[in-house]
N, CA, C and O atoms as a Tinker XYZ file with bonds, in Angstrom:
   400  protein
     1  N    -83.792000   -5.476000    1.404000    73     2
     2  CA   -83.759000   -6.875000    0.868000    64     1     3
     3  C    -84.957000   -7.070000   -0.056000    63     2     4     5
     4  O    -86.059000   -6.582000    0.197000    81     3
     5  N    -84.685000   -7.832000   -1.181000    73     3     6
     6  CA   -85.749000   -8.017000   -2.127000    64     5     7
     7  C    -86.844000   -9.052000   -1.510000    63     6     8     9
     8  O    -86.567000   -9.738000   -0.526000    81     7
     9  N    -87.946000   -9.106000   -2.077000    73     7    10
    10  CA   -88.978000   -9.953000   -1.497000    64     9    11
    11  C    -88.537000  -11.464000   -1.645000    63    10    12    13
    12  O    -88.741000  -12.267000   -0.735000    81    11
    13  N    -87.975000  -11.784000   -2.732000    73    11    14
    14  CA   -87.570000  -13.188000   -2.994000    64    13    15
    15  C    -86.482000  -13.590000   -1.992000    63    14    16    17
    16  O    -86.521000  -14.727000   -1.523000    81    15
    17  N    -85.488000  -12.715000   -1.620000    73    15    18
    18  CA   -84.514000  -12.907000   -0.589000    64    17    19
    19  C    -85.071000  -13.171000    0.739000    63    18    20    21
    20  O    -84.735000  -14.110000    1.461000    81    19
    21  N    -85.990000  -12.231000    1.023000    73    19    22
    22  CA   -86.784000  -12.408000    2.357000    64    21    23
    23  C    -87.477000  -13.767000    2.432000    63    22    24    25
    24  O    -87.415000  -14.410000    3.480000    81    23
    25  N    -88.106000  -14.212000    1.415000    73    23    26
    26  CA   -88.838000  -15.496000    1.278000    64    25    27
    27  C    -87.884000  -16.680000    1.512000    63    26    28    29
    28  O    -88.111000  -17.580000    2.321000    81    27
    29  N    -86.746000  -16.590000    0.691000    73    27    30
    30  CA   -85.833000  -17.573000    0.901000    64    29    31
    31  C    -85.245000  -17.680000    2.289000    63    30    32    33
    32  O    -85.174000  -18.784000    2.828000    81    31
    33  N    -84.798000  -16.523000    2.927000    73    31    34
    34  CA   -84.232000  -16.527000    4.273000    64    33    35
    35  C    -85.250000  -17.196000    5.187000    63    34    36    37
    36  O    -84.902000  -18.060000    5.992000    81    35
    37  N    -86.589000  -16.765000    5.047000    73    35    38
    38  CA   -87.597000  -17.255000    5.924000    64    37    39
    39  C    -87.668000  -18.815000    5.842000    63    38    40    41
    40  O    -87.727000  -19.491000    6.869000    81    39
    41  N    -87.659000  -19.372000    4.585000    73    39    42
    42  CA   -87.780000  -20.743000    4.440000    64    41    43
    43  C    -86.554000  -21.516000    4.932000    63    42    44    45
    44  O    -86.649000  -22.603000    5.502000    81    43
    45  N    -85.466000  -20.932000    4.693000    73    43    46
    46  CA   -84.107000  -21.557000    5.264000    64    45    47
    47  C    -84.306000  -21.642000    6.761000    63    46    48    49
    48  O    -84.147000  -22.727000    7.320000    81    47
    49  N    -84.669000  -20.490000    7.486000    73    47    50
    50  CA   -84.874000  -20.499000    8.846000    64    49    51
    51  C    -85.996000  -21.484000    9.365000    63    50    52    53
    52  O    -85.918000  -22.128000   10.411000    81    51
    53  N    -87.060000  -21.502000    8.464000    73    51    54
    54  CA   -88.237000  -22.457000    8.828000    64    53    55
    55  C    -87.767000  -23.857000    8.908000    63    54    56    57
    56  O    -88.071000  -24.588000    9.851000    81    55
    57  N    -87.007000  -24.238000    7.896000    73    55    58
    58  CA   -86.500000  -25.669000    7.722000    64    57    59
    59  C    -85.327000  -26.077000    8.518000    63    58    60    61
    60  O    -84.923000  -27.233000    8.647000    81    59
    61  N    -84.807000  -24.981000    9.055000    73    59    62
    62  CA   -83.513000  -25.163000    9.945000    64    61    63
    63  C    -82.430000  -25.828000    9.123000    63    62    64    65
    64  O    -81.787000  -26.785000    9.553000    81    63
    65  N    -82.237000  -25.256000    7.850000    73    63    66
    66  CA   -81.256000  -25.839000    6.971000    64    65    67
    67  C    -79.810000  -25.683000    7.446000    63    66    68    69
    68  O    -79.012000  -26.589000    7.207000    81    67
    69  N    -79.436000  -24.605000    8.093000    73    67    70
    70  CA   -78.099000  -24.408000    8.676000    64    69    71
    71  C    -77.667000  -25.511000    9.528000    63    70    72    73
    72  O    -76.579000  -26.071000    9.390000    81    71
    73  N    -78.696000  -25.868000   10.572000    73    71    74
    74  CA   -78.332000  -26.841000   11.512000    64    73    75
    75  C    -78.339000  -28.171000   10.758000    63    74    76    77
    76  O    -77.445000  -28.953000   11.085000    81    75
    77  N    -79.133000  -28.538000    9.870000    73    75    78
    78  CA   -79.190000  -29.795000    9.033000    64    77    79
    79  C    -77.847000  -29.891000    8.277000    63    78    80    81
    80  O    -77.167000  -30.914000    8.345000    81    79
    81  N    -77.471000  -28.804000    7.549000    73    79    82
    82  CA   -76.253000  -28.985000    6.805000    64    81    83
    83  C    -75.067000  -29.166000    7.649000    63    82    84    85
    84  O    -74.221000  -29.992000    7.307000    81    83
    85  N    -74.914000  -28.421000    8.798000    73    83    86
    86  CA   -73.796000  -28.678000    9.736000    64    85    87
    87  C    -73.819000  -30.135000   10.286000    63    86    88    89
    88  O    -72.776000  -30.753000   10.501000    81    87
    89  N    -74.986000  -30.623000   10.490000    73    87    90
    90  CA   -75.010000  -32.114000   10.948000    64    89    91
    91  C    -74.603000  -33.040000    9.881000    63    90    92    93
    92  O    -73.915000  -34.028000   10.139000    81    91
    93  N    -74.998000  -32.759000    8.703000    73    91    94
    94  CA   -74.617000  -33.613000    7.513000    64    93    95
    95  C    -73.025000  -33.542000    7.183000    63    94    96    97
    96  O    -72.404000  -34.514000    6.752000    81    95
    97  N    -72.468000  -32.329000    7.425000    73    95    98
    98  CA   -71.128000  -32.209000    7.226000    64    97    99
    99  C    -70.299000  -32.959000    8.365000    63    98   100   101
   100  O    -69.268000  -33.592000    8.139000    81    99
   101  N    -70.866000  -32.809000    9.576000    73    99   102
   102  CA   -70.107000  -33.513000   10.689000    64   101   103
   103  C    -70.163000  -34.972000   10.470000    63   102   104   105
   104  O    -69.150000  -35.642000   10.672000    81   103
   105  N    -71.347000  -35.563000   10.044000    73   103   106
   106  CA   -71.477000  -37.027000    9.678000    64   105   107
   107  C    -70.589000  -37.438000    8.608000    63   106   108   109
   108  O    -69.980000  -38.506000    8.668000    81   107
   109  N    -70.478000  -36.550000    7.524000    73   107   110
   110  CA   -69.595000  -36.930000    6.461000    64   109   111
   111  C    -68.077000  -36.965000    6.951000    63   110   112   113
   112  O    -67.309000  -37.853000    6.579000    81   111
   113  N    -67.728000  -36.011000    7.749000    73   111   114
   114  CA   -66.301000  -35.933000    8.323000    64   113   115
   115  C    -66.015000  -37.271000    9.044000    63   114   116   117
   116  O    -64.981000  -37.909000    8.844000    81   115
   117  N    -67.017000  -37.668000    9.918000    73   115   118
   118  CA   -66.848000  -38.980000   10.727000    64   117   119
   119  C    -66.634000  -40.166000    9.764000    63   118   120   121
   120  O    -65.776000  -41.024000    9.975000    81   119
   121  N    -67.465000  -40.170000    8.686000    73   119   122
   122  CA   -67.408000  -41.305000    7.784000    64   121   123
   123  C    -66.057000  -41.392000    7.140000    63   122   124   125
   124  O    -65.468000  -42.471000    7.079000    81   123
   125  N    -65.507000  -40.186000    6.617000    73   123   126
   126  CA   -64.254000  -40.099000    5.983000    64   125   127
   127  C    -63.243000  -40.478000    6.908000    63   126   128   129
   128  O    -62.369000  -41.227000    6.471000    81   127
   129  N    -63.176000  -40.095000    8.173000    73   127   130
   130  CA   -62.194000  -40.458000    9.200000    64   129   131
   131  C    -62.224000  -41.949000    9.382000    63   130   132   133
   132  O    -61.176000  -42.592000    9.325000    81   131
   133  N    -63.438000  -42.549000    9.607000    73   131   134
   134  CA   -63.471000  -44.035000    9.716000    64   133   135
   135  C    -62.847000  -44.736000    8.457000    63   134   136   137
   136  O    -62.175000  -45.758000    8.593000    81   135
   137  N    -63.056000  -44.230000    7.361000    73   135   138
   138  CA   -62.562000  -44.828000    6.070000    64   137   139
   139  C    -60.947000  -44.665000    6.103000    63   138   140   141
   140  O    -60.236000  -45.630000    5.820000    81   139
   141  N    -60.457000  -43.548000    6.420000    73   139   142
   142  CA   -59.055000  -43.384000    6.360000    64   141   143
   143  C    -58.494000  -44.277000    7.604000    63   142   144   145
   144  O    -57.422000  -44.858000    7.434000    81   143
   145  N    -59.107000  -44.397000    8.720000    73   143   146
   146  CA   -58.565000  -45.350000    9.632000    64   145   147
   147  C    -58.562000  -46.684000    9.200000    63   146   148   149
   148  O    -57.562000  -47.374000    9.399000    81   147
   149  N    -59.597000  -47.156000    8.609000    73   147   150
   150  CA   -59.730000  -48.530000    7.931000    64   149   151
   151  C    -58.589000  -48.713000    6.968000    63   150   152   153
   152  O    -57.925000  -49.749000    6.997000    81   151
   153  N    -58.335000  -47.736000    6.109000    73   151   154
   154  CA   -57.370000  -47.823000    5.080000    64   153   155
   155  C    -55.989000  -47.889000    5.696000    63   154   156   157
   156  O    -55.147000  -48.634000    5.195000    81   155
   157  N    -55.735000  -47.202000    6.678000    73   155   158
   158  CA   -54.463000  -47.227000    7.403000    64   157   159
   159  C    -54.197000  -48.531000    8.083000    63   158   160   161
   160  O    -53.056000  -48.992000    8.127000    81   159
   161  N    -55.260000  -49.153000    8.631000    73   159   162
   162  CA   -55.153000  -50.483000    9.233000    64   161   163
   163  C    -54.735000  -51.486000    8.098000    63   162   164   165
   164  O    -53.804000  -52.281000    8.222000    81   163
   165  N    -55.497000  -51.370000    7.011000    73   163   166
   166  CA   -55.105000  -52.431000    5.922000    64   165   167
   167  C    -53.771000  -52.076000    5.434000    63   166   168   169
   168  O    -53.021000  -53.016000    5.172000    81   167
   169  N    -53.341000  -50.869000    5.264000    73   167   170
   170  CA   -51.956000  -50.597000    4.712000    64   169   171
   171  C    -50.878000  -51.217000    5.685000    63   170   172   173
   172  O    -49.866000  -51.752000    5.232000    81   171
   173  N    -51.137000  -51.124000    7.070000    73   171   174
   174  CA   -50.282000  -51.709000    7.989000    64   173   175
   175  C    -50.299000  -53.255000    7.989000    63   174   176   177
   176  O    -49.246000  -53.888000    8.066000    81   175
   177  N    -51.500000  -53.854000    7.901000    73   175   178
   178  CA   -51.672000  -55.326000    7.774000    64   177   179
   179  C    -51.054000  -55.991000    6.639000    63   178   180   181
   180  O    -50.542000  -57.106000    6.740000    81   179
   181  N    -51.095000  -55.291000    5.508000    73   179   182
   182  CA   -50.879000  -55.865000    4.175000    64   181   183
   183  C    -49.623000  -55.300000    3.512000    63   182   184   185
   184  O    -49.409000  -55.495000    2.316000    81   183
   185  N    -48.776000  -54.584000    4.306000    73   183   186
   186  CA   -47.565000  -53.957000    3.778000    64   185   187
   187  C    -46.735000  -54.938000    2.855000    63   186   188   189
   188  O    -46.414000  -54.622000    1.709000    81   187
   189  N    -46.427000  -56.092000    3.405000    73   187   190
   190  CA   -45.691000  -57.116000    2.679000    64   189   191
   191  C    -46.336000  -57.561000    1.355000    63   190   192   193
   192  O    -45.664000  -57.760000    0.343000    81   191
   193  N    -47.647000  -57.706000    1.409000    73   191   194
   194  CA   -48.413000  -58.110000    0.128000    64   193   195
   195  C    -48.228000  -57.075000   -0.912000    63   194   196   197
   196  O    -47.972000  -57.357000   -2.083000    81   195
   197  N    -48.372000  -55.798000   -0.434000    73   195   198
   198  CA   -48.179000  -54.638000   -1.393000    64   197   199
   199  C    -46.853000  -54.589000   -2.038000    63   198   200   201
   200  O    -46.702000  -54.379000   -3.241000    81   199
   201  N    -45.784000  -54.813000   -1.095000    73   199   202
   202  CA   -44.398000  -54.883000   -1.680000    64   201   203
   203  C    -44.182000  -55.897000   -2.692000    63   202   204   205
   204  O    -43.594000  -55.622000   -3.738000    81   203
   205  N    -44.680000  -57.196000   -2.406000    73   203   206
   206  CA   -44.558000  -58.193000   -3.280000    64   205   207
   207  C    -45.307000  -57.996000   -4.651000    63   206   208   209
   208  O    -44.860000  -58.435000   -5.710000    81   207
   209  N    -46.474000  -57.305000   -4.540000    73   207   210
   210  CA   -47.271000  -56.912000   -5.788000    64   209   211
   211  C    -46.407000  -55.889000   -6.583000    63   210   212   213
   212  O    -46.305000  -55.963000   -7.808000    81   211
   213  N    -45.798000  -54.944000   -5.847000    73   211   214
   214  CA   -45.039000  -53.869000   -6.595000    64   213   215
   215  C    -43.863000  -54.524000   -7.249000    63   214   216   217
   216  O    -43.522000  -54.182000   -8.382000    81   215
   217  N    -43.208000  -55.485000   -6.556000    73   215   218
   218  CA   -42.093000  -56.206000   -7.125000    64   217   219
   219  C    -42.431000  -56.869000   -8.517000    63   218   220   221
   220  O    -41.791000  -56.733000   -9.560000    81   219
   221  N    -43.718000  -57.712000   -8.285000    73   219   222
   222  CA   -44.043000  -58.425000   -9.588000    64   221   223
   223  C    -44.443000  -57.502000  -10.687000    63   222   224   225
   224  O    -44.119000  -57.738000  -11.851000    81   223
   225  N    -45.193000  -56.378000  -10.321000    73   223   226
   226  CA   -45.615000  -55.448000  -11.386000    64   225   227
   227  C    -44.436000  -54.755000  -11.988000    63   226   228   229
   228  O    -44.369000  -54.616000  -13.210000    81   227
   229  N    -43.504000  -54.315000  -11.188000    73   227   230
   230  CA   -42.306000  -53.639000  -11.785000    64   229   231
   231  C    -41.457000  -54.452000  -12.659000    63   230   232   233
   232  O    -41.000000  -54.010000  -13.713000    81   231
   233  N    -41.237000  -55.675000  -12.215000    73   231   234
   234  CA   -40.616000  -56.647000  -13.022000    64   233   235
   235  C    -41.174000  -57.021000  -14.296000    63   234   236   237
   236  O    -40.457000  -57.246000  -15.271000    81   235
   237  N    -42.589000  -57.104000  -14.325000    73   235   238
   238  CA   -43.360000  -57.409000  -15.486000    64   237   239
   239  C    -43.245000  -56.298000  -16.415000    63   238   240   241
   240  O    -42.961000  -56.490000  -17.597000    81   239
   241  N    -43.470000  -55.062000  -15.895000    73   239   242
   242  CA   -43.353000  -53.888000  -16.802000    64   241   243
   243  C    -41.975000  -53.768000  -17.468000    63   242   244   245
   244  O    -41.855000  -53.550000  -18.674000    81   243
   245  N    -40.951000  -53.919000  -16.632000    73   243   246
   246  CA   -39.528000  -53.816000  -17.029000    64   245   247
   247  C    -39.279000  -55.039000  -18.141000    63   246   248   249
   248  O    -38.647000  -54.828000  -19.176000    81   247
   249  N    -39.774000  -56.166000  -17.853000    73   247   250
   250  CA   -39.573000  -57.265000  -18.830000    64   249   251
   251  C    -40.281000  -56.974000  -20.174000    63   250   252   253
   252  O    -39.685000  -57.145000  -21.238000    81   251
   253  N    -41.436000  -56.575000  -20.123000    73   251   254
   254  CA   -42.240000  -56.371000  -21.388000    64   253   255
   255  C    -41.686000  -55.123000  -22.146000    63   254   256   257
   256  O    -41.867000  -55.020000  -23.359000    81   255
   257  N    -41.005000  -54.166000  -21.425000    73   255   258
   258  CA   -40.635000  -53.001000  -22.109000    64   257   259
   259  C    -39.082000  -52.869000  -22.294000    63   258   260   261
   260  O    -38.523000  -51.878000  -22.765000    81   259
   261  N    -38.428000  -54.086000  -21.826000    73   259   262
   262  CA   -37.015000  -54.167000  -21.897000    64   261   263
   263  C    -36.300000  -53.075000  -21.131000    63   262   264   265
   264  O    -35.240000  -52.601000  -21.540000    81   263
   265  N    -36.937000  -52.651000  -19.927000    73   263   266
   266  CA   -36.300000  -51.636000  -19.155000    64   265   267
   267  C    -36.496000  -50.230000  -19.656000    63   266   268   269
   268  O    -35.997000  -49.291000  -19.035000    81   267
   269  N    -37.199000  -50.045000  -20.749000    73   267   270
   270  CA   -37.427000  -48.711000  -21.363000    64   269   271
   271  C    -37.889000  -47.577000  -20.441000    63   270   272   273
   272  O    -37.457000  -46.424000  -20.411000    81   271
   273  N    -38.922000  -48.174000  -19.640000    73   271   274
   274  CA   -39.591000  -47.230000  -18.645000    64   273   275
   275  C    -39.175000  -47.490000  -17.135000    63   274   276   277
   276  O    -39.908000  -47.134000  -16.212000    81   275
   277  N    -38.106000  -48.052000  -16.957000    73   275   278
   278  CA   -37.660000  -48.368000  -15.666000    64   277   279
   279  C    -37.624000  -47.146000  -14.678000    63   278   280   281
   280  O    -37.980000  -47.273000  -13.506000    81   279
   281  N    -37.166000  -45.926000  -15.216000    73   279   282
   282  CA   -37.095000  -44.849000  -14.293000    64   281   283
   283  C    -38.546000  -44.405000  -13.956000    63   282   284   285
   284  O    -38.835000  -44.111000  -12.796000    81   283
   285  N    -39.378000  -44.358000  -14.867000    73   283   286
   286  CA   -40.850000  -43.904000  -14.564000    64   285   287
   287  C    -41.490000  -44.940000  -13.644000    63   286   288   289
   288  O    -42.210000  -44.564000  -12.720000    81   287
   289  N    -41.252000  -46.219000  -13.865000    73   287   290
   290  CA   -41.772000  -47.259000  -13.010000    64   289   291
   291  C    -41.267000  -47.092000  -11.641000    63   290   292   293
   292  O    -42.009000  -47.313000  -10.685000    81   291
   293  N    -39.980000  -46.694000  -11.481000    73   291   294
   294  CA   -39.343000  -46.503000  -10.160000    64   293   295
   295  C    -39.967000  -45.307000   -9.462000    63   294   296   297
   296  O    -40.200000  -45.319000   -8.253000    81   295
   297  N    -40.237000  -44.254000  -10.270000    73   295   298
   298  CA   -40.829000  -43.085000   -9.657000    64   297   299
   299  C    -42.320000  -43.348000   -9.046000    63   298   300   301
   300  O    -42.743000  -42.983000   -7.949000    81   299
   301  N    -42.961000  -44.047000  -10.011000    73   299   302
   302  CA   -44.411000  -44.356000   -9.543000    64   301   303
   303  C    -44.322000  -45.214000   -8.272000    63   302   304   305
   304  O    -44.987000  -44.959000   -7.268000    81   303
   305  N    -43.537000  -46.160000   -8.357000    73   303   306
   306  CA   -43.345000  -47.148000   -7.218000    64   305   307
   307  C    -43.002000  -46.392000   -5.970000    63   306   308   309
   308  O    -43.587000  -46.693000   -4.929000    81   307
   309  N    -42.125000  -45.457000   -5.982000    73   307   310
   310  CA   -41.710000  -44.653000   -4.904000    64   309   311
   311  C    -42.827000  -43.848000   -4.416000    63   310   312   313
   312  O    -42.917000  -43.645000   -3.205000    81   311
   313  N    -43.666000  -43.380000   -5.210000    73   311   314
   314  CA   -44.681000  -42.562000   -4.883000    64   313   315
   315  C    -45.858000  -43.375000   -4.199000    63   314   316   317
   316  O    -46.524000  -42.905000   -3.276000    81   315
   317  N    -46.050000  -44.614000   -4.726000    73   315   318
   318  CA   -47.000000  -45.504000   -4.139000    64   317   319
   319  C    -46.602000  -45.871000   -2.651000    63   318   320   321
   320  O    -47.368000  -45.813000   -1.689000    81   319
   321  N    -45.263000  -46.262000   -2.625000    73   319   322
   322  CA   -44.693000  -46.670000   -1.254000    64   321   323
   323  C    -44.717000  -45.592000   -0.267000    63   322   324   325
   324  O    -44.922000  -45.843000    0.920000    81   323
   325  N    -44.507000  -44.327000   -0.723000    73   323   326
   326  CA   -44.499000  -43.195000    0.165000    64   325   327
   327  C    -45.942000  -42.974000    0.702000    63   326   328   329
   328  O    -46.143000  -42.788000    1.902000    81   327
   329  N    -46.937000  -42.998000   -0.217000    73   327   330
   330  CA   -48.392000  -42.940000    0.153000    64   329   331
   331  C    -48.784000  -43.906000    1.092000    63   330   332   333
   332  O    -49.401000  -43.600000    2.112000    81   331
   333  N    -48.419000  -45.207000    0.771000    73   331   334
   334  CA   -48.816000  -46.215000    1.756000    64   333   335
   335  C    -48.170000  -46.117000    3.110000    63   334   336   337
   336  O    -48.781000  -46.407000    4.138000    81   335
   337  N    -46.885000  -45.691000    3.091000    73   335   338
   338  CA   -46.165000  -45.505000    4.362000    64   337   339
   339  C    -46.912000  -44.341000    5.200000    63   338   340   341
   340  O    -47.213000  -44.481000    6.385000    81   339
   341  N    -47.141000  -43.334000    4.548000    73   339   342
   342  CA   -47.859000  -42.158000    5.172000    64   341   343
   343  C    -49.150000  -42.584000    5.751000    63   342   344   345
   344  O    -49.502000  -42.222000    6.874000    81   343
   345  N    -49.901000  -43.398000    4.945000    73   343   346
   346  CA   -51.259000  -43.882000    5.428000    64   345   347
   347  C    -51.103000  -44.819000    6.545000    63   346   348   349
   348  O    -51.887000  -44.801000    7.494000    81   347
   349  N    -50.062000  -45.686000    6.461000    73   347   350
   350  CA   -49.874000  -46.779000    7.579000    64   349   351
   351  C    -49.473000  -46.016000    8.910000    63   350   352   353
   352  O    -49.799000  -46.471000   10.007000    81   351
   353  N    -48.782000  -44.885000    8.780000    73   351   354
   354  CA   -48.363000  -44.176000    9.986000    64   353   355
   355  C    -49.397000  -43.365000   10.634000    63   354   356   357
   356  O    -49.199000  -42.814000   11.717000    81   355
   357  N    -50.617000  -43.278000    9.915000    73   355   358
   358  CA   -51.771000  -42.525000   10.492000    64   357   359
   359  C    -52.246000  -43.306000   11.760000    63   358   360   361
   360  O    -52.311000  -44.532000   11.844000    81   359
   361  N    -52.560000  -42.426000   12.710000    73   359   362
   362  CA   -53.096000  -42.970000   13.989000    64   361   363
   363  C    -54.495000  -42.537000   13.996000    63   362   364   365
   364  O    -54.790000  -41.366000   13.754000    81   363
   365  N    -55.407000  -43.473000   14.277000    73   363   366
   366  CA   -56.788000  -43.149000   14.301000    64   365   367
   367  C    -57.064000  -42.083000   15.444000    63   366   368   369
   368  O    -56.563000  -42.170000   16.565000    81   367
   369  N    -57.877000  -41.113000   15.056000    73   367   370
   370  CA   -58.227000  -40.125000   16.051000    64   369   371
   371  C    -59.228000  -40.655000   16.996000    63   370   372   373
   372  O    -59.968000  -41.568000   16.632000    81   371
   373  N    -59.311000  -40.140000   18.213000    73   371   374
   374  CA   -60.224000  -40.628000   19.169000    64   373   375
   375  C    -61.552000  -39.749000   18.855000    63   374   376   377
   376  O    -61.582000  -38.520000   18.916000    81   375
   377  N    -62.569000  -40.527000   18.533000    73   375   378
   378  CA   -63.886000  -39.810000   18.173000    64   377   379
   379  C    -64.553000  -39.272000   19.384000    63   378   380   381
   380  O    -64.991000  -40.051000   20.231000    81   379
   381  N    -64.662000  -37.922000   19.523000    73   379   382
   382  CA   -65.291000  -37.269000   20.590000    64   381   383
   383  C    -66.782000  -37.399000   20.720000    63   382   384   385
   384  O    -67.402000  -37.094000   21.739000    81   383
   385  N    -67.306000  -37.867000   19.633000    73   383   386
   386  CA   -68.804000  -37.990000   19.485000    64   385   387
   387  C    -69.042000  -39.388000   18.887000    63   386   388   389
   388  O    -69.337000  -39.483000   17.695000    81   387
   389  N    -68.925000  -40.483000   19.671000    73   387   390
   390  CA   -69.091000  -41.902000   19.159000    64   389   391
   391  C    -70.502000  -42.231000   18.778000    63   390   392   393
   392  O    -70.719000  -43.415000   18.517000    81   391
   393  N    -71.487000  -41.394000   18.704000    73   391   394
   394  CA   -72.894000  -41.760000   18.436000    64   393   395
   395  C    -73.186000  -41.937000   16.919000    63   394   396   397
   396  O    -74.303000  -41.642000   16.495000    81   395
   397  N    -72.276000  -42.383000   16.133000    73   395   398
   398  CA   -72.522000  -42.575000   14.752000    64   397   399
   399  C    -73.822000  -43.164000   14.523000    63   398   400
   400  O    -74.200000  -43.400000   13.375000    81   399
């Protein structure tokens, strides 16, 4: 091993970077999970509001374009509804390490 590689390895070990990196990754995963859980809760709580908004938006686009993009609007709407449904069906995971 070259001298620079040895020096880098020694500094990594000295600073315990592997452990610190793993802890940072674990914490980031917990934050992402909490965010997804919150988004799922909001999707469930506001499903009707989202449906009404999609109705208004679709009607507005169809009115302004005289239905020219109705097919594309329908596909986008279907994709949004599917994504929200999947998100709303998400069940929060039990956090095995609640010491956030």
